[in-house]
Backbone as ProteinMPNN parsed JSONL, in Angstrom:
{"seq_chain_A": "MGMSLGQETPSDPVAEMAQRLEGTNVSSQTFLATDYLNHFNEVVMLLGMLSDMPEMFEDVSAWAPKSYVDHFRDSSVADRDLAIAAYEIAPARYRRPFDDTIAQADEVVRRSVAAIAHALEDGDTARAAMLGENASRILQKLIDVASGIIHGSEKGMSQAEVDAFIGEP", "coords_chain_A": {"N_chain_A": [[8.578, -35.301, 13.565], [6.2, -35.526, 11.012], [3.303, -34.97, 9.536], [0.554, -37.32, 8.796], [-0.69, -38.154, 5.622], [-4.582, -36.691, 5.264], [-4.921, -36.23, 8.059], [-5.83, -33.275, 10.168], [-4.572, -30.202, 10.67], [-3.907, -28.706, 13.59], [-6.116, -26.938, 15.038], [-6.716, -23.311, 14.567], [-8.047, -20.909, 16.951], [-7.583, -18.114, 16.693], [-7.804, -17.432, 13.835], [-9.456, -18.669, 13.143], [-11.74, -17.257, 14.53], [-11.282, -14.716, 13.186], [-12.394, -14.987, 10.747], [-15.032, -15.804, 11.441], [-15.989, -12.945, 12.119], [-15.705, -11.651, 10.088], [-18.04, -9.302, 7.901], [-19.539, -8.784, 10.149], [-19.954, -6.119, 12.952], [-18.053, -6.344, 14.102], [-14.466, -6.077, 14.27], [-12.498, -7.669, 12.377], [-9.762, -7.709, 12.4], [-8.958, -6.654, 14.793], [-10.552, -7.632, 16.86], [-12.266, -6.095, 18.032], [-15.393, -4.219, 18.772], [-16.944, -0.85, 17.733], [-19.493, -0.332, 18.821], [-19.573, -0.626, 21.856], [-18.653, 1.969, 22.443], [-20.391, 3.431, 22.736], [-21.48, 3.583, 25.073], [-20.064, 5.536, 26.164], [-20.535, 7.867, 24.827], [-23.047, 9.096, 26.201], [-22.379, 10.303, 28.412], [-20.725, 12.172, 27.479], [-22.224, 13.732, 26.116], [-23.667, 14.507, 28.482], [-21.767, 16.109, 30.146], [-20.907, 17.86, 28.649], [-23.486, 19.595, 28.474], [-23.957, 20.757, 31.051], [-22.625, 23.43, 31.004], [-25.09, 24.818, 30.154], [-26.834, 23.683, 31.53], [-27.021, 23.299, 34.592], [-28.2, 21.283, 36.333], [-27.921, 19.063, 35.065], [-26.105, 17.57, 36.085], [-27.02, 15.744, 38.093], [-27.475, 13.817, 36.386], [-25.242, 12.983, 35.306], [-23.183, 12.457, 37.337], [-24.214, 10.042, 38.12], [-23.868, 8.614, 36.088], [-21.861, 5.377, 35.366], [-18.86, 3.47, 35.237], [-18.609, 0.842, 32.657], [-17.54, -2.487, 31.901], [-16.34, -3.805, 28.998], [-17.236, -6.061, 28.583], [-19.653, -6.675, 29.527], [-21.135, -4.413, 28.722], [-21.753, -5.514, 26.574], [-22.795, -7.746, 27.465], [-25.15, -6.953, 28.237], [-26.218, -5.673, 26.635], [-28.518, -5.632, 23.382], [-27.392, -6.071, 20.752], [-27.241, -8.07, 18.011], [-24.689, -9.344, 17.221], [-23.541, -9.944, 19.867], [-22.789, -12.043, 21.669], [-20.318, -13.017, 20.19], [-19.092, -10.586, 20.174], [-18.009, -10.569, 22.3], [-16.77, -12.992, 22.805], [-14.568, -12.804, 21.08], [-13.687, -10.364, 22.131], [-12.248, -11.408, 23.974], [-10.317, -12.585, 23.277], [-9.067, -11.214, 21.922], [-5.83, -9.231, 19.624], [-3.445, -8.829, 21.967], [-1.956, -6.466, 21.128], [-3.642, -4.805, 20.096], [-6.153, -4.788, 21.985], [-4.531, -3.942, 24.801], [-3.592, -1.192, 24.442], [-6.515, -0.142, 23.655], [-8.171, -1.313, 26.503], [-6.398, 0.09, 28.304], [-6.807, 2.864, 27.237], [-9.401, 2.762, 27.365], [-9.707, 2.742, 30.472], [-8.424, 5.28, 31.112], [-10.44, 6.699, 30.273], [-12.603, 6.284, 31.768], [-11.206, 7.032, 34.312], [-11.224, 9.724, 34.065], [-13.518, 10.778, 33.801], [-14.318, 9.861, 36.419], [-12.679, 11.419, 37.949], [-13.728, 14.301, 36.497], [-15.971, 14.429, 37.641], [-15.798, 14.355, 40.381], [-14.522, 16.838, 40.579], [-16.329, 18.532, 39.67], [-18.172, 18.106, 41.159], [-17.25, 19.31, 43.763], [-16.908, 22.315, 42.944], [-19.732, 23.138, 42.419], [-20.655, 22.52, 45.052], [-19.003, 24.542, 45.842], [-20.947, 26.489, 44.653], [-19.527, 27.361, 42.597], [-20.817, 27.782, 39.669], [-19.903, 28.529, 37.047], [-17.446, 27.514, 37.184], [-17.691, 24.889, 37.568], [-18.966, 24.622, 34.957], [-17.168, 25.092, 32.832], [-15.249, 22.757, 33.659], [-16.78, 20.756, 33.14], [-17.148, 20.938, 30.317], [-14.382, 21.024, 29.567], [-13.581, 18.29, 30.854], [-15.785, 16.629, 28.68], [-14.66, 17.108, 26.227], [-11.892, 15.935, 26.677], [-13.044, 13.184, 26.867], [-14.244, 12.834, 24.384], [-12.159, 12.664, 22.952], [-10.622, 10.828, 23.694], [-12.324, 8.565, 23.05], [-12.324, 8.92, 20.604], [-9.7, 8.275, 20.189], [-9.884, 5.864, 20.986], [-11.533, 4.419, 19.308], [-10.052, 4.448, 16.94], [-8.049, 2.485, 17.967], [-9.988, 0.268, 17.638], [-10.284, 0.162, 14.947], [-7.376, -0.489, 13.984], [-5.498, 1.154, 14.963], [-2.455, 1.258, 16.699], [-1.766, 2.579, 18.843], [-2.386, 4.39, 22.367], [-3.658, 6.89, 24.003], [-0.923, 9.014, 26.035], [-0.796, 8.924, 29.61], [-0.092, 11.353, 30.618], [-0.834, 13.148, 28.471], [-3.433, 12.82, 28.792], [-3.874, 13.937, 31.43], [-3.092, 16.685, 30.918], [-4.943, 17.992, 29.989], [-6.685, 17.486, 31.85], [-5.948, 18.501, 34.1], [-5.051, 18.094, 37.547], [-7.548, 17.949, 40.075]], "CA_chain_A": [[7.385, -36.002, 13.062], [5.246, -35.171, 10.005], [1.969, -35.553, 9.997], [0.304, -38.131, 7.532], [-1.932, -37.17, 4.666], [-5.97, -36.809, 5.439], [-4.883, -35.623, 9.061], [-6.328, -32.14, 10.054], [-3.968, -29.502, 11.465], [-4.711, -28.01, 14.434], [-7.039, -25.564, 14.833], [-6.055, -22.044, 15.024], [-8.983, -19.946, 17.103], [-7.729, -16.63, 15.983], [-7.63, -17.566, 12.664], [-11.233, -19.016, 13.077], [-12.346, -16.213, 15.01], [-11.564, -13.725, 12.291], [-13.211, -15.489, 10.044], [-16.354, -15.606, 11.941], [-15.828, -11.543, 12.384], [-16.001, -10.827, 8.402], [-19.36, -9.176, 8.099], [-20.11, -8.367, 11.417], [-19.967, -5.285, 13.42], [-16.564, -6.263, 15.345], [-13.284, -6.048, 13.433], [-11.753, -9.283, 12.197], [-8.582, -7.089, 12.43], [-8.722, -6.146, 16.203], [-11.238, -8.333, 17.618], [-12.928, -5.253, 19.093], [-16.574, -3.238, 18.686], [-17.031, 0.554, 17.933], [-20.889, -0.094, 19.529], [-19.039, -0.158, 23.031], [-17.798, 3.188, 22.904], [-21.585, 4.24, 22.667], [-21.032, 3.702, 26.509], [-19.017, 7.033, 26.652], [-20.952, 9.058, 24.415], [-24.381, 9.874, 26.966], [-21.668, 10.951, 29.639], [-19.863, 13.37, 26.778], [-23.062, 14.447, 26.017], [-24.001, 15.174, 29.429], [-21.16, 17.172, 30.355], [-21.007, 19.022, 27.739], [-24.568, 20.338, 28.252], [-23.538, 21.805, 32.281], [-22.702, 24.945, 31.094], [-26.337, 25.525, 30.044], [-27.959, 23.191, 32.618], [-26.257, 22.679, 35.749], [-29.204, 20.297, 36.92], [-27.816, 18.008, 34.748], [-24.644, 16.551, 37.297], [-27.346, 14.639, 38.611], [-27.636, 12.653, 35.615], [-23.512, 12.722, 34.854], [-22.879, 11.669, 38.431], [-25.264, 8.697, 38.416], [-23.316, 7.472, 34.786], [-21.175, 4.284, 36.111], [-18.094, 2.736, 33.845], [-18.989, -0.813, 32.481], [-16.861, -3.048, 31.13], [-16.989, -3.88, 27.689], [-18.252, -7.644, 28.101], [-20.543, -6.416, 30.371], [-21.818, -3.709, 28.411], [-22.366, -6.529, 25.649], [-23.789, -8.554, 27.696], [-26.615, -6.252, 28.618], [-26.878, -5.206, 25.149], [-29.64, -6.188, 22.599], [-26.969, -6.155, 19.863], [-27.378, -9.098, 17.259], [-23.533, -10.033, 17.527], [-23.155, -9.32, 21.039], [-21.886, -13.048, 22.113], [-19.778, -12.987, 19.197], [-17.984, -9.358, 20.439], [-17.582, -11.309, 24.147], [-16.091, -14.429, 22.483], [-13.684, -12.164, 19.909], [-12.774, -9.497, 23.248], [-11.461, -12.622, 24.822], [-8.854, -13.568, 22.503], [-8.299, -10.098, 21.131], [-4.791, -9.535, 19.605], [-2.748, -7.596, 22.74], [-1.263, -5.03, 20.752], [-4.821, -3.448, 20.195], [-6.667, -4.68, 23.487], [-3.918, -3.761, 25.695], [-4.0, 0.397, 24.34], [-7.497, -0.19, 24.124], [-7.997, -1.387, 27.684], [-5.499, 1.543, 28.626], [-7.635, 4.058, 26.672], [-10.985, 2.974, 28.717], [-9.527, 2.767, 31.932], [-8.29, 6.271, 31.135], [-11.761, 7.648, 30.21], [-13.216, 6.223, 33.308], [-10.9, 7.78, 35.261], [-11.482, 11.11, 33.772], [-15.312, 10.765, 34.284], [-14.339, 9.989, 37.646], [-11.773, 12.919, 38.728], [-14.195, 15.35, 36.585], [-17.473, 14.419, 38.701], [-15.401, 15.204, 41.775], [-13.831, 18.465, 41.031], [-17.384, 19.594, 39.285], [-19.209, 18.226, 42.734], [-16.361, 20.335, 44.562], [-17.092, 23.521, 42.195], [-20.992, 22.855, 42.843], [-20.651, 22.741, 46.651], [-18.835, 25.668, 46.464], [-21.519, 27.734, 44.314], [-18.88, 28.084, 41.451], [-21.194, 27.092, 38.59], [-19.027, 28.763, 35.767], [-16.337, 26.83, 36.875], [-18.222, 23.405, 37.085], [-19.357, 24.263, 33.572], [-15.57, 24.984, 32.236], [-15.119, 21.563, 33.996], [-17.625, 19.868, 32.194], [-16.959, 20.806, 28.981], [-12.904, 20.338, 29.387], [-14.269, 16.564, 30.366], [-16.188, 16.204, 27.645], [-13.974, 17.13, 25.303], [-10.923, 14.786, 26.611], [-13.253, 12.179, 26.673], [-14.423, 12.912, 23.361], [-10.523, 12.827, 22.272], [-10.213, 9.064, 24.088], [-13.333, 7.69, 22.297], [-11.337, 8.61, 19.351], [-8.279, 7.298, 19.859], [-10.576, 4.114, 21.12], [-11.916, 4.159, 17.765], [-9.0, 4.225, 16.101], [-7.257, 1.199, 17.566], [-10.883, -0.423, 17.064], [-10.123, -0.062, 13.315], [-6.474, -1.1, 13.513], [-4.043, 1.522, 14.707], [-1.979, 0.407, 18.156], [-2.054, 3.669, 20.242], [-3.427, 5.032, 22.873], [-2.958, 8.317, 24.805], [0.005, 8.493, 27.699], [-1.311, 9.498, 31.103], [0.29, 12.79, 30.554], [-1.659, 13.941, 27.416], [-4.683, 13.269, 29.589], [-3.461, 14.788, 32.931], [-2.965, 17.757, 30.674], [-6.747, 18.372, 29.48], [-8.157, 17.658, 32.747], [-5.682, 19.033, 35.619], [-5.383, 17.809, 39.03], [-8.903, 18.603, 40.42]], "C_chain_A": [[6.446, -35.203, 12.454], [4.488, -35.266, 10.072], [1.386, -35.993, 8.34], [-1.056, -37.62, 6.997], [-3.755, -37.42, 5.513], [-5.82, -36.32, 7.132], [-5.018, -34.483, 8.993], [-4.974, -31.515, 10.773], [-4.71, -28.772, 12.77], [-5.284, -26.894, 14.364], [-6.394, -24.566, 15.275], [-7.486, -21.027, 15.371], [-8.95, -18.472, 16.8], [-7.908, -16.657, 14.861], [-9.258, -17.667, 12.19], [-11.978, -17.784, 13.323], [-12.744, -14.903, 13.789], [-12.262, -14.124, 11.441], [-14.587, -15.396, 10.183], [-16.569, -14.408, 12.13], [-16.295, -10.94, 11.062], [-17.682, -10.58, 8.381], [-20.346, -8.798, 8.872], [-19.742, -7.152, 11.921], [-18.339, -5.132, 14.377], [-15.462, -6.546, 14.474], [-12.727, -7.257, 13.162], [-9.944, -8.821, 12.131], [-7.999, -7.213, 13.992], [-9.579, -6.604, 17.274], [-12.159, -7.296, 18.63], [-14.182, -4.596, 18.045], [-16.671, -1.656, 18.877], [-18.377, 0.615, 18.9], [-20.596, -0.029, 20.892], [-19.042, 1.067, 23.395], [-19.235, 4.289, 23.001], [-22.074, 4.611, 24.327], [-20.883, 5.005, 26.826], [-19.956, 8.463, 25.878], [-22.434, 9.959, 25.248], [-23.318, 10.608, 27.987], [-20.985, 12.29, 29.005], [-20.7, 14.091, 26.588], [-23.615, 15.235, 27.257], [-23.208, 16.03, 30.401], [-20.623, 18.396, 29.839], [-22.257, 20.379, 27.8], [-24.626, 21.431, 30.273], [-23.467, 23.175, 32.237], [-23.999, 25.494, 31.039], [-27.355, 25.138, 31.034], [-27.359, 22.209, 33.594], [-27.078, 21.49, 36.409], [-28.756, 19.13, 36.25], [-26.457, 17.251, 35.071], [-25.492, 16.025, 37.787], [-27.166, 13.544, 37.788], [-25.834, 11.794, 35.305], [-22.993, 11.96, 36.431], [-23.698, 9.919, 38.767], [-24.544, 7.671, 36.907], [-22.17, 6.637, 35.795], [-20.33, 3.692, 34.817], [-18.732, 1.614, 33.623], [-18.001, -1.38, 31.742], [-17.341, -3.416, 29.834], [-17.736, -5.287, 27.611], [-19.815, -7.4, 29.146], [-21.721, -5.451, 29.691], [-22.508, -4.854, 26.81], [-23.111, -7.505, 25.845], [-25.019, -8.075, 28.228], [-27.422, -5.778, 27.542], [-27.977, -6.066, 24.463], [-28.775, -6.492, 21.183], [-26.606, -7.275, 19.238], [-26.134, -10.128, 17.351], [-22.841, -10.003, 19.131], [-22.556, -10.371, 21.665], [-20.671, -13.219, 21.276], [-18.496, -11.877, 19.383], [-17.353, -9.533, 21.795], [-16.478, -11.807, 23.506], [-14.734, -13.715, 21.804], [-12.822, -11.448, 21.207], [-11.523, -10.424, 23.959], [-10.345, -13.054, 24.198], [-8.386, -12.591, 21.581], [-6.841, -10.073, 20.904], [-4.274, -8.223, 20.504], [-2.341, -6.38, 22.248], [-2.445, -4.18, 20.276], [-5.43, -3.664, 21.602], [-5.801, -4.357, 24.468], [-3.898, -2.299, 25.423], [-5.236, 0.352, 24.442], [-7.939, -0.355, 25.417], [-7.578, -0.245, 28.472], [-6.337, 2.631, 28.545], [-9.06, 3.997, 27.611], [-10.938, 3.159, 30.081], [-9.225, 4.559, 32.116], [-9.556, 7.094, 31.328], [-12.637, 7.231, 31.445], [-12.829, 6.579, 34.239], [-11.197, 9.236, 35.038], [-12.974, 11.596, 34.08], [-15.235, 10.772, 36.139], [-13.736, 11.59, 38.341], [-12.771, 14.043, 38.479], [-15.265, 15.39, 37.685], [-16.996, 14.65, 40.051], [-14.939, 16.202, 41.836], [-15.375, 19.173, 40.624], [-18.465, 19.52, 40.718], [-18.455, 19.302, 43.475], [-17.007, 22.279, 44.163], [-18.88, 23.834, 42.826], [-21.366, 23.66, 44.26], [-20.163, 24.246, 46.893], [-19.408, 27.297, 45.791], [-20.643, 28.144, 43.041], [-19.295, 27.585, 40.235], [-20.577, 27.407, 37.14], [-17.81, 28.307, 35.76], [-16.819, 25.106, 36.859], [-18.284, 23.393, 35.893], [-18.102, 24.345, 32.836], [-15.428, 23.4, 32.732], [-15.301, 20.254, 33.133], [-17.56, 20.086, 31.037], [-15.135, 20.519, 28.652], [-12.759, 18.632, 29.211], [-14.587, 16.156, 29.1], [-15.356, 16.089, 26.22], [-12.216, 16.192, 25.283], [-11.649, 13.265, 26.357], [-14.167, 11.731, 25.226], [-12.936, 12.625, 22.439], [-10.261, 11.318, 22.461], [-10.889, 8.164, 23.371], [-12.675, 7.785, 21.096], [-10.194, 8.208, 19.078], [-9.144, 5.721, 20.317], [-10.531, 3.697, 20.011], [-10.789, 3.835, 16.768], [-8.167, 3.056, 16.47], [-8.194, 0.075, 17.359], [-10.581, -1.029, 15.414], [-8.502, 0.057, 13.03], [-5.102, -0.245, 14.156], [-3.602, 0.787, 16.435], [-1.237, 1.016, 19.193], [-2.486, 4.044, 20.681], [-2.562, 6.338, 23.214], [-2.016, 7.92, 26.139], [-1.469, 9.373, 28.416], [-1.017, 10.923, 31.193], [-0.477, 13.586, 29.653], [-3.15, 13.806, 28.008], [-4.617, 13.821, 30.463], [-3.594, 16.107, 32.022], [-4.08, 18.342, 29.941], [-7.231, 18.121, 30.822], [-7.378, 18.256, 33.953], [-5.623, 18.112, 36.579], [-6.059, 18.606, 39.768], [-8.413, 18.192, 42.297]], "O_chain_A": [[5.87, -34.303, 13.065], [4.333, -35.968, 11.071], [1.568, -35.455, 7.248], [-2.017, -37.032, 7.494], [-3.934, -38.361, 6.286], [-6.928, -35.956, 7.525], [-4.538, -34.003, 7.966], [-4.297, -32.298, 11.438], [-5.879, -28.39, 12.82], [-4.938, -25.951, 13.653], [-5.587, -24.66, 16.201], [-8.036, -20.431, 14.445], [-9.933, -17.742, 16.674], [-8.355, -15.555, 14.543], [-9.953, -17.09, 11.354], [-12.741, -17.298, 12.488], [-13.815, -14.355, 13.533], [-13.147, -13.284, 11.279], [-15.317, -14.994, 9.277], [-17.751, -14.366, 12.471], [-17.064, -9.986, 10.938], [-18.482, -11.44, 8.749], [-21.525, -8.546, 8.622], [-18.841, -6.782, 11.167], [-17.796, -4.222, 15.003], [-15.691, -7.55, 13.799], [-12.497, -7.901, 14.185], [-9.063, -9.627, 11.831], [-6.924, -7.709, 14.328], [-9.485, -6.16, 18.418], [-12.632, -7.621, 19.719], [-14.031, -4.476, 16.829], [-16.51, -1.168, 19.995], [-18.416, 1.523, 19.73], [-21.398, 0.723, 21.446], [-19.376, 1.389, 24.535], [-19.218, 5.496, 23.24], [-22.77, 5.552, 24.711], [-21.54, 5.555, 27.711], [-20.011, 9.634, 26.254], [-22.781, 11.109, 24.98], [-23.699, 11.732, 28.313], [-20.714, 13.279, 29.686], [-20.414, 15.276, 26.76], [-23.975, 16.408, 27.153], [-23.762, 16.611, 31.334], [-20.138, 19.432, 30.292], [-22.155, 21.547, 27.425], [-25.219, 22.485, 30.506], [-23.971, 23.981, 33.019], [-24.244, 26.504, 31.698], [-28.349, 25.775, 31.382], [-27.211, 20.988, 33.569], [-26.4, 20.71, 37.079], [-29.132, 18.069, 36.749], [-25.902, 16.452, 34.316], [-24.859, 15.213, 38.462], [-26.784, 12.456, 38.217], [-25.458, 10.63, 35.17], [-22.424, 10.869, 36.406], [-23.514, 9.025, 39.593], [-24.665, 6.459, 36.728], [-21.693, 7.158, 36.803], [-20.816, 3.472, 33.708], [-19.546, 1.309, 34.494], [-17.55, -0.683, 30.833], [-18.534, -3.376, 29.531], [-18.609, -5.584, 26.796], [-20.801, -8.133, 29.227], [-22.918, -5.575, 29.952], [-23.608, -4.744, 26.269], [-23.852, -8.1, 25.063], [-25.873, -8.857, 28.647], [-28.626, -5.552, 27.421], [-28.304, -7.141, 24.966], [-29.405, -7.179, 20.378], [-25.585, -7.768, 19.719], [-26.274, -11.342, 17.5], [-21.627, -10.05, 19.326], [-21.638, -9.985, 22.389], [-19.791, -13.73, 21.968], [-17.343, -12.044, 18.985], [-16.448, -8.864, 22.293], [-15.374, -11.265, 23.552], [-13.703, -14.288, 22.156], [-11.643, -11.733, 21.422], [-10.368, -10.18, 24.307], [-9.53, -13.854, 24.658], [-7.581, -12.811, 20.676], [-6.219, -10.739, 21.731], [-4.448, -7.045, 20.19], [-2.38, -5.342, 22.908], [-2.294, -2.976, 20.069], [-5.247, -2.763, 22.42], [-6.453, -4.509, 25.501], [-4.317, -1.8, 26.467], [-5.538, 0.87, 25.517], [-8.267, 0.773, 25.785], [-8.352, 0.328, 29.24], [-6.63, 3.313, 29.527], [-9.587, 4.868, 28.304], [-11.842, 3.612, 30.783], [-9.702, 5.142, 33.09], [-9.756, 7.923, 32.216], [-13.347, 8.076, 31.99], [-13.57, 6.646, 35.219], [-11.423, 9.904, 36.047], [-13.346, 12.678, 34.534], [-15.895, 11.471, 36.909], [-14.285, 12.486, 38.983], [-13.033, 14.805, 39.409], [-15.362, 16.309, 38.498], [-17.775, 15.137, 40.87], [-14.789, 16.745, 42.931], [-15.665, 20.243, 41.159], [-19.214, 20.38, 41.184], [-19.136, 20.268, 43.82], [-17.381, 23.141, 44.957], [-19.098, 24.74, 43.63], [-21.952, 24.706, 44.537], [-20.616, 25.015, 47.741], [-19.003, 28.445, 45.97], [-20.958, 29.171, 42.439], [-18.466, 26.968, 39.565], [-20.739, 26.633, 36.197], [-17.041, 28.453, 34.81], [-16.259, 24.265, 36.154], [-17.811, 22.405, 35.331], [-18.006, 23.414, 32.037], [-15.569, 22.699, 31.73], [-14.618, 19.329, 32.694], [-18.071, 19.149, 30.423], [-14.727, 19.912, 27.661], [-12.287, 17.922, 28.324], [-13.846, 15.434, 28.433], [-15.428, 15.196, 25.375], [-11.559, 15.9, 24.284], [-11.056, 12.339, 25.804], [-14.646, 10.616, 25.02], [-12.954, 12.397, 21.23], [-9.769, 10.631, 21.565], [-10.374, 7.106, 23.011], [-12.426, 6.741, 20.493], [-9.722, 7.853, 17.998], [-8.83, 4.63, 19.841], [-9.773, 2.827, 19.584], [-10.833, 2.95, 15.913], [-7.54, 2.511, 15.561], [-7.729, -1.004, 16.99], [-10.636, -2.154, 14.918], [-8.176, 0.62, 11.985], [-3.951, -0.66, 14.014], [-4.296, 0.029, 17.112], [-0.478, 0.55, 20.042], [-3.464, 4.51, 20.097], [-1.426, 6.707, 22.917], [-2.171, 7.012, 26.956], [-2.467, 9.995, 28.052], [-1.748, 11.645, 31.871], [-0.8, 14.715, 30.02], [-3.993, 14.648, 27.701], [-5.587, 14.577, 30.522], [-4.46, 16.813, 32.538], [-3.85, 19.33, 29.244], [-8.351, 18.593, 31.016], [-8.095, 18.557, 34.907], [-6.32, 17.126, 36.343], [-5.644, 19.69, 40.176], [-9.175, 18.496, 43.215]]}, "name": "protein", "num_of_chains": 1, "seq": "MGMSLGQETPSDPVAEMAQRLEGTNVSSQTFLATDYLNHFNEVVMLLGMLSDMPEMFEDVSAWAPKSYVDHFRDSSVADRDLAIAAYEIAPARYRRPFDDTIAQADEVVRRSVAAIAHALEDGDTARAAMLGENASRILQKLIDVASGIIHGSEKGMSQAEVDAFIGEP"}
């Protein structure tokens, strides 16, 4: 059955979204935004400061994971509603490795906080500082991977690569 002249073709929500994203801070290729990564920058900085300021651990342990949608819902970014809508239909070849990378970052923080807390309970501030520096480095690498995905890469890090950085607490 052909379409008669004058009849519109069915709408393509992905193509329409890609057009809407042109000129915004959300990638029209991946439908993801780097603004979300700001959520991790604070904890990266705090973990890196533990060697000089162990008292910052309270701030580190207060950090909590936040989903992509919740981050934008709570933000004042101009394109926040568009960022959420785009994420919901982001191509799986980008969204899957992105979501996996974010889950790895959240797990690095969880495991590192537990290990650092244990070291501090034992009075081992040197170990706590080393664990904080290691966690900061792996989180920065995961942020770089996530940024690459946002900009069009389809590859994340394997769990074995992450585990090699942080070890088992």
